[in-house]
C-alpha positions in Angstrom: -36.5 27.6 4.8 -37.1 31.0 6.5 -33.8 32.6 7.0 -34.8 35.4 9.3 -34.2 34.5 13.0 -36.6 37.3 14.1 -39.5 36.0 11.7 -38.9 32.5 13.0 -39.2 33.6 16.6 -42.5 35.4 15.7 -43.8 32.3 13.8 -43.0 30.1 16.8 -44.8 32.4 19.1 -47.8 32.6 16.8 -48.0 28.7 16.1 -47.6 28.0 19.9 -50.4 30.3 21.1 -52.5 29.5 18.0 -52.2 25.8 18.8 -53.4 26.6 22.3 -56.4 28.4 20.9 -57.3 25.6 18.4 -57.0 23.0 21.3 -59.3 25.1 23.5 -61.8 25.9 20.7 -62.1 22.3 19.5 -61.5 20.7 22.8 -58.4 18.8 21.7 -55.2 18.0 23.8 -53.0 21.2 23.5 -49.9 19.2 23.5 -50.9 17.2 20.5 -51.8 20.1 18.4 -48.6 21.8 19.3 -46.5 18.7 18.4 -48.2 18.3 15.1 -47.9 22.0 14.1 -44.1 21.9 15.0 -43.7 18.8 12.8 -45.5 20.4 10.0 -43.4 23.6 10.3 -40.1 21.6 10.6 -39.3 18.3 9.1 -42.4 17.9 6.9 -42.4 21.3 5.1 -39.1 22.6 6.0 -40.1 26.1 6.9 -37.8 26.3 9.9 -35.2 24.5 11.9 -34.9 26.4 15.2 -31.9 24.3 16.4 -29.9 25.4 13.3 -31.1 29.1 13.3 -30.6 29.6 17.2 -27.1 27.9 17.0 -25.4 27.9 20.4 -28.4 29.7 21.9 -30.7 26.8 21.3 -29.9 24.5 24.3 -29.6 27.4 26.9 -32.9 28.8 25.6 -34.8 25.5 26.1 -33.0 24.9 29.4 -33.9 28.2 31.0 -37.5 27.8 29.7 -37.8 24.4 31.4 -36.4 25.7 34.6 -39.2 28.5 34.7 -41.9 26.0 33.8 -40.7 23.7 36.5 -40.6 26.5 39.1 -43.9 27.7 38.3 -45.3 24.2 38.7 -43.5 23.7 41.9 -45.1 26.9 43.4 -48.4 24.7 43.5 -46.7 22.0 45.7 -48.1 23.1 48.9 -48.0 20.3 51.4 -51.5 21.2 52.7 -52.8 20.0 49.3 -51.3 16.6 49.4 -52.9 15.9 53.0 -54.2 12.3 53.0 -52.2 11.4 49.8 -48.8 11.6 51.2 -48.2 7.7 51.3 -49.2 7.1 47.6 -47.3 10.1 46.3 -44.3 9.1 48.3 -44.4 5.6 47.2 -45.0 6.5 43.4 -42.0 9.1 43.3 -39.5 6.7 45.2 -40.4 3.0 44.8 -42.5 3.5 41.6 -39.7 5.6 39.9 -37.1 3.0 40.8 -39.3 0.1 39.4 -40.0 2.2 36.3 -36.2 2.7 35.9 -35.2 -0.9 36.2 -37.9 -2.2 33.9 -37.6 0.6 31.3 -33.8 0.1 31.2 -34.2 -3.7 30.7 -36.8 -3.0 27.9 -34.3 -0.5 26.2 -31.7 -3.2 26.3 -33.5 -6.3 25.4 -36.2 -4.7 23.1 -34.7 -1.7 21.5 -31.1 -3.2 21.4 -29.3 -0.6 23.3 -26.2 -1.5 25.3 -26.7 -2.0 28.9 -25.0 1.2 29.9 -27.0 3.4 27.4 -30.1 1.6 28.4 -29.8 2.4 32.1 -29.0 6.1 31.3 -32.1 6.5 29.1 -34.2 4.3 31.4 -33.5 6.8 34.2 -34.7 9.6 31.9 -37.9 7.9 30.9 -39.4 7.8 34.5 -40.2 11.5 34.0 -43.7 12.8 33.1 -43.3 16.5 33.8 -45.5 19.6 34.2 -45.2 20.6 30.6 -47.4 17.8 29.6 -49.4 16.8 32.8 -50.7 20.2 33.7 -52.3 21.1 30.3 -53.9 17.6 30.2 -55.2 18.0 33.8 -56.5 21.4 33.0 -58.8 19.9 30.1 -59.7 16.5 31.6 -61.3 17.8 34.9 -60.3 14.8 36.9 -61.4 14.4 40.5 -59.1 15.9 43.1 -57.3 12.6 44.2 -56.0 11.3 40.8 -55.4 14.9 39.7 -53.3 15.8 42.8 -51.2 12.5 42.4 -50.4 13.0 38.7 -49.5 16.7 39.3 -47.2 16.0 42.2 -45.6 13.0 40.5 -45.1 15.1 37.3 -43.3 18.0 39.0 -41.3 16.1 41.7 -40.0 13.3 39.2 -39.1 15.6 36.4 -35.9 16.7 38.1 -35.5 13.2 39.7 -35.4 11.6 36.2 -32.8 14.0 34.7 -30.7 13.5 37.8 -31.0 9.7 37.7 -29.7 9.8 34.1 -26.9 11.9 35.2 -26.1 9.7 38.1 -26.3 6.5 35.8 -23.8 8.3 33.4 -21.4 9.1 36.2 -21.6 5.5 37.5 -20.7 4.3 33.9 -17.7 6.8 33.7 -16.7 5.6 37.2 -16.7 2.0 36.2 -15.1 2.6 32.8 -12.4 4.7 34.3 -8.9 3.5 34.2 -7.9 3.8 37.0 -11.4 3.9 38.7 -11.9 7.4 40.3 -14.5 7.3 43.1 -14.2 11.2 43.4 -16.5 11.7 40.4 -19.5 10.0 42.2 -18.8 12.0 45.4 -18.7 15.2 43.5 -22.1 14.3 41.9 -23.7 13.7 45.2 -22.3 16.9 46.6 -23.6 18.9 43.5 -27.0 17.5 44.1 -26.9 18.5 47.7 -25.7 22.0 46.7 -28.6 22.2 44.3 -31.1 21.5 47.0 -29.5 23.9 49.5 -29.1 26.8 47.1 -32.7 26.4 45.9 -34.0 26.3 49.5 -31.8 29.2 50.7 -32.9 31.4 47.8 -36.5 30.5 48.3 -36.2 31.5 52.0 -34.4 34.6 51.0 -36.9 35.8 48.5 -39.7 35.0 50.9 -38.0 37.1 53.8 -37.5 40.0 51.5 -41.1 40.0 50.3 -42.5 39.7 53.7 -40.4 42.6 55.0 -41.1 45.0 52.1 -37.5 45.0 50.7 -38.8 44.6 47.2 -41.4 47.0 45.8 -44.5 45.6 44.3 -43.8 46.5 40.6 -40.4 44.6 40.9 -41.6 41.4 42.4 -42.3 39.4 39.3 -39.0 40.3 37.5 -37.2 39.9 40.7 -38.5 36.2 41.2 -37.7 35.4 37.5 -34.2 36.7 37.9 -33.6 34.7 41.0 -34.9 31.6 39.3 -32.6 31.9 36.4 -29.8 32.5 38.8 -30.8 29.5 40.9 -30.9 27.3 37.9 -27.6 28.5 36.4 -25.6 28.4 39.7 -26.6 24.7 40.2 -26.3 23.7 36.5 -22.9 25.1 36.1 -21.6 22.8 38.9 -23.2 19.7 37.5 -25.4 19.3 34.5 -29.1 18.9 35.2 -28.9 19.6 38.9 -30.5 23.1 38.0 -33.9 21.5 37.7 -33.5 20.2 41.2 -32.6 23.5 42.5 -35.5 25.5 41.0 -38.0 22.8 42.3 -36.6 23.0 45.8 -36.9 27.0 45.5 -40.5 26.8 44.3 -41.6 24.3 46.9 -40.0 26.5 49.7 -41.9 29.5 48.6 -45.1 27.5 48.1 -45.0 26.5 51.8 -44.1 29.9 53.2 -47.6 31.0 52.2 -46.6 34.5 51.0 -49.4 36.7 49.7 -47.2 38.1 47.1 -46.5 34.9 45.5 -50.3 34.1 45.1 -50.7 37.6 43.7 -48.1 36.8 40.9 -49.2 33.2 40.5 -51.6 33.9 37.5 -48.9 36.1 35.7 -46.4 33.1 36.1 -49.0 30.7 34.8 -49.5 32.9 31.8 -45.7 32.9 31.2 -45.4 29.2 31.7 -48.2 28.6 29.1 -46.4 30.7 26.6 -43.0 29.1 27.3 -44.7 25.5 27.0 -46.2 26.5 23.6 -43.0 27.9 22.2 -40.8 25.0 23.4 -42.9 22.2 21.9 -43.1 23.9 18.6 -39.3 24.5 18.7 -38.3 20.9 19.8 -40.6 19.2 17.1 -39.7 21.7 14.3 -36.1 21.0 15.0 -36.4 17.2 14.2 -35.0 16.0 11.0 -36.8 13.6 8.6 -34.2 10.9 9.3 -35.3 11.1 12.9 -38.9 10.5 12.0 -38.0 7.6 9.6 -36.0 5.9 12.4 -39.0 6.0 14.8 -40.8 3.2 12.7 -37.9 0.6 13.4 -39.5 -2.6 14.9 -37.4 -2.4 17.9 -38.4 1.2 18.7 -42.2 0.5 18.2 -41.9 -2.6 20.4 -40.1 -0.6 23.2 -42.8 2.1 23.1 -45.6 -0.5 23.5 -43.8 -2.2 26.4 -43.4 1.2 28.1 -47.1 2.0 27.8 -48.7 -1.3 28.4 -46.1 -3.0 30.8 -43.6 -0.8 32.5 -45.8 2.1 33.7 -48.8 0.1 34.9 -46.5 -2.3 36.8 -44.6 0.4 38.5 -47.7 2.0 39.7 -49.6 -1.1 40.9 -46.4 -2.5 42.6 -45.5 0.6 44.2 -49.0 1.4 45.7 -49.6 -1.7 47.3 -50.8 -1.2 50.8 -52.1 2.3 50.1 -55.7 3.4 50.2 -55.8 4.1 46.3 -58.7 2.5 44.6 -58.1 0.1 41.7 -59.8 2.6 39.4 -57.3 5.1 40.5 -54.4 2.8 40.1 -55.6 2.0 36.6 -55.8 5.6 35.6 -52.6 6.7 37.1 -50.9 3.5 35.7 -51.9 4.6 32.3 -51.3 8.3 32.2 -47.6 9.0 31.8 -46.9 11.4 29.0 -43.3 12.4 28.4 -42.4 15.9 27.5 -39.7 18.7 27.2 -37.3 17.4 29.8 -37.2 14.0 28.2 -36.4 15.4 24.8 -33.9 18.0 25.9 -31.8 15.5 28.2 -31.9 12.8 25.7 -30.4 15.2 23.1 -27.6 16.1 25.6 -27.0 12.4 26.3 -26.9 11.4 22.7 -24.0 13.6 22.3 -21.9 12.8 25.5 -22.5 9.0 25.2 -21.4 9.1 21.5 -18.2 10.9 22.6 -17.7 8.2 25.2 -17.6 5.6 22.3 -21.2 4.4 22.7 -22.3 4.2 19.0 -25.8 3.0 19.7 -26.4 6.2 21.5 -27.2 7.9 18.1 -30.7 6.6 18.1 -31.7 8.1 21.4 -33.2 11.2 20.0 -35.5 8.9 17.7 -36.3 6.6 20.5 -37.2 9.5 22.8 -39.4 11.4 20.4 -41.2 8.1 19.6 -42.1 7.6 23.2 -42.9 11.4 23.7 -45.2 11.6 20.7 -47.0 8.3 21.3 -47.6 9.0 24.9 -48.8 12.6 24.2 -51.2 11.4 21.6 -52.3 8.2 23.5 -52.7 9.8 26.8 -54.0 13.0 25.4 -56.9 11.6 23.6 -57.8 8.8 26.1 -57.5 10.6 29.4 -60.9 12.2 29.3 -62.5 9.1 28.0 -60.9 6.6 30.4 -61.6 8.9 33.6 -65.2 9.0 32.6 -65.4 5.2 32.2 -63.7 4.8 35.5 -65.9 7.5 37.2 -62.9 9.6 38.1 -64.0 12.9 36.2 -66.4 15.6 37.1 -69.2 14.4 34.9 -72.2 16.4 33.9 -72.6 20.0 32.6 -70.5 22.9 33.8 -71.6 23.9 37.3 -72.4 27.2 39.0 -70.9 28.5 42.2 -73.1 30.9 43.9 -71.5 33.3 46.5 -74.0 34.5 49.1 -77.0 32.7 50.8 -80.3 34.5 50.4 -83.8 33.9 49.0 -82.9 34.6 45.3 -79.7 32.4 45.3 -81.7 29.5 46.9 -84.5 29.7 44.3 -81.9 30.0 41.6 -79.8 27.0 42.9 -82.9 24.8 43.2 -83.8 25.6 39.5 -80.3 24.8 38.4 -80.4 21.5 40.3 -83.8 20.6 38.8 -82.1 20.9 35.4 -79.2 18.7 36.5 -76.6 21.6 36.6 -74.1 21.1 39.5 -74.6 24.0 41.9 -73.2 25.0 45.2 -74.0 27.9 47.6 -71.0 29.2 49.7 -71.5 31.7 52.5 -69.6 32.4 55.7 -72.8 32.7 57.7 -74.7 29.4 58.8 -77.8 31.4 59.2 -77.7 32.6 55.6 -77.4 29.0 54.4 -80.2 27.6 56.6 -82.9 28.0 53.7 -80.7 26.3 51.2 -79.9 23.4 53.5 -83.5 22.8 54.3 -84.4 22.6 50.5 -81.6 19.8 50.1 -79.2 22.1 48.2 -75.5 21.6 48.4 -73.8 24.3 50.5 -70.5 25.2 51.9 -69.8 27.1 55.1 -66.8 29.3 54.8 -65.2 32.4 53.4 -64.7 32.0 49.7 -61.7 34.3 49.8 -60.0 32.2 52.5 -56.9 30.1 51.8 -58.3 27.4 53.8 -61.3 27.1 51.5 -59.0 26.5 48.6 -57.9 23.2 50.2 -61.3 22.2 51.6 -63.6 22.9 48.5 -63.3 21.2 45.2 -64.2 23.8 42.6 -63.4 21.7 39.5 -67.2 21.0 38.7 -67.9 24.8 38.6 -67.3 26.8 35.5 -69.4 29.8 36.4 -69.2 32.1 39.5 -72.0 34.3 40.6 -71.3 36.8 43.4 -74.8 37.6 44.8 -74.3 39.1 48.3 -75.8 42.2 49.6 -72.5 44.0 49.7 -71.6 45.3 46.3 -67.9 45.8 47.1 -67.5 42.3 48.3 -69.1 40.9 45.2 -66.7 43.1 43.0 -63.7 41.7 45.3 -64.8 38.0 44.8 -65.2 38.4 41.0 -61.8 40.3 40.7 -60.1 37.4 42.8 -61.5 34.6 40.7 -61.5 36.1 37.1 -58.1 34.4 36.4 -59.5 31.1 37.4 -63.0 31.1 35.9 -62.3 33.7 33.2 -64.0 37.2 32.8 -66.8 35.7 30.6 -67.9 33.3 33.2 -67.6 35.5 36.4 -70.8 37.4 37.3 -72.2 39.7 39.9 -75.4 41.5 40.5 -75.7 45.0 39.3 -74.2 47.7 41.6 -76.7 49.4 43.9 -76.7 52.9 45.4 -79.4 51.9 47.9 -77.1 52.5 50.8 -75.7 55.9 49.6 -72.7 54.2 47.7 -71.2 56.1 44.7 -70.3 53.2 42.5 -71.2 54.6 39.1 -67.5 55.3 38.3 -66.2 51.9 39.2 -63.6 50.7 36.8 -65.2 48.2 34.3 -62.0 45.9 34.8 -63.0 45.5 38.5 -65.4 42.8 39.4 -67.4 40.5 37.0 -70.0 40.8 34.4 -73.3 42.4 35.4 -76.2 40.0 35.4 -79.6 40.4 34.0 -80.9 44.0 33.7 -79.6 47.4 34.7 -82.4 47.9 37.3 -82.0 44.4 38.8 -79.9 44.6 42.1 -79.9 42.6 45.2 -82.7 44.2 47.0 -85.3 44.0 44.2 -84.5 40.4 43.4 -84.9 39.2 46.9 -88.1 41.3 47.5 -89.5 39.7 44.3 -88.9 36.3 45.5 -90.3 37.2 48.9 -93.4 38.6 47.3 -94.2 35.5 45.4 -92.1 35.8 42.2 -91.2 32.3 40.8 -88.5 30.9 38.4 -90.2 29.5 35.4 -88.7 27.0 33.0 -89.9 27.3 29.4 -88.8 24.9 26.6 -88.4 26.5 23.2 -90.0 24.5 20.5 -90.7 24.6 16.7 -94.1 26.0 17.3 -93.4 28.0 20.3 -90.2 30.0 19.2 -88.1 32.4 21.3 -89.9 35.4 19.5 -93.2 34.0 20.7 -91.7 33.6 24.2 -90.4 37.2 24.4 -93.7 38.6 23.1 -95.8 36.7 25.8 -93.4 37.4 28.6 -94.6 39.5 31.4 -93.3 43.1 31.2 -92.0 42.7 34.9 -90.4 39.4 34.3 -86.6 39.1 34.3 -84.9 36.7 31.8 -82.2 34.8 34.0 -80.4 32.2 31.9 -80.7 29.6 29.0 -79.6 26.0 29.1 -78.5 24.7 25.7 -80.0 21.3 24.9 -77.2 20.2 22.7 -74.3 20.8 25.2 -76.0 21.4 28.5 -74.1 24.6 28.8 -75.6 27.5 30.7 -75.7 31.0 29.2 -76.7 34.0 31.7 -78.5 37.0 30.4 -76.6 40.2 30.8 -77.2 43.8 30.1 -75.3 43.5 26.8 -76.0 39.9 25.9 -77.9 38.9 22.8 -78.8 35.3 23.4 -81.0 33.5 20.7 -82.3 30.3 22.2 -83.2 27.5 19.9 -85.5 24.5 19.6 -85.0 22.4 22.6 -83.2 25.0 24.7 -84.7 25.8 28.1 -85.1 29.6 29.1 -85.5 30.4 32.8 -87.1 33.7 34.0 -88.2 35.1 37.2 -91.9 36.0 36.7 -94.6 37.5 38.8 -97.6 35.4 40.0 -100.0 38.2 40.3 -98.4 41.3 42.1 -96.8 43.9 39.9 -93.1 44.9 39.9 -94.1 48.5 40.3 -95.2 47.7 44.0 -91.8 46.5 44.8 -90.2 49.6 43.3 -92.5 51.7 45.2 -91.6 50.0 48.3 -88.0 50.6 47.7 -88.6 54.1 46.9 -90.4 54.7 50.2 -87.4 53.0 51.8 -85.0 55.5 50.1 -87.1 58.4 51.4 -87.4 57.2 54.9 -83.5 57.0 55.0 -83.3 60.5 53.7 
């Protein structure tokens, strides 16, 4: 076993981030990869045991990380987003959670053999799904908006509720077993939960007020928020264990619904921090398990309990709680299947295994094995089946990755029509109805609105689109759009037309980190592209074959033609030509170019040159 704590921390970070990369590269559920890597590093090969190495710092470290993850997730709980889904979400997080608690507790008692007291404590905990597992799965599965929002809201809201329900049940047990019976314990618990909500709401309002009135400088805003989150969690958790999760959720939801621009600016930084913490935590938790725990998982009672939770308890709780709502049966089936458990279940189960054992409940010693069996099975089962099931139920965004075109004009209309003919999802967005007229007349999908507007975020589903092209006549606006959406689409898939100095702009020194990747060739800007289309240039599709290779294609291509993109036959993925790209289309791939019918490109350039002279 590795003795150096510093080396262990380094390895945990590398394994966590490495697992995320492997999952992205091979399109695997990230949680599954991280769990397997943690098991290999811990109980299987004995390289590390973070729980032993960290000592007393282990539990606080995990707890603070979970608090930050939950806060980051709750920042996405804007009530505008759940518009039209309020009834199903409310039913699932209340009635559905209650049904899941009762059924899960009975299964733990009669199937897993736990005493009724311990069963109801752990049954309350097992209603959680949590953002640590749901959000990474949603990121990969590309669900349609309705089921995705339901699963996200349920995961974030029920996470603290499940932990509190377990604490509440434990307090009830202590209350009933007390001699004499002391009702003050229950009153204290409810007051502590109320205090947690109040302090979270108050701190959220306080942070929002300070940000809006400029009391915190820009460079301090991220560390300031994280410091307040940690204080919020600790202040509530010190009063009553696990109420800290409720407190940070209340704080995050408060800030999310104040609509402060500063919070939006920091969101991507917090998402990156959350991703790093999720990666590290899963590796730490699985690496800290013992071989004895893994062996206990294969007990018949534990296996039967896990199967009952998967195929009976979860589906029943969803179907019963959503009776009378407008959810489709396919949506109920998907939501009723997807319920992976994660970090909160493991950490809180470890806590209760200790305190219940101290209260004299000997059967509590199998809680960690029982919890890990459920966590690992649900992560594997739901991680690998979510994408497949959503496609079967027609609840996923099917088809090849789509293209979002910002700016309605001649060129984007022709480009969109060509992409549509290749079965690539495409959307043109512009704030001007007039500029979208031509696209609408050709039957193309359009959206009238400002792409940078907050309202557009709630009105437009961007899930089908993996590429963004900013192609308006204003270079600075194109750069702003690309810079805004780089965190969402990725720098490699965010494009803009080449910067033009037609209007006297001096943009040559523009920082390469601002804006998107420059499309096509260096001399191809907005004006010549639209002039070319106006003068009869067409977008031609050419399929590369064994006889007609890409080399033949480039040799026969007109000198004035502009290569636009390649659609791969095997994957349906689009690759755009850029100034520095070196694409090599293969047999079956389709290459699209903007080619002249008869007029030459020099005439257009000459026309533009005359325009420049006239302006001068």
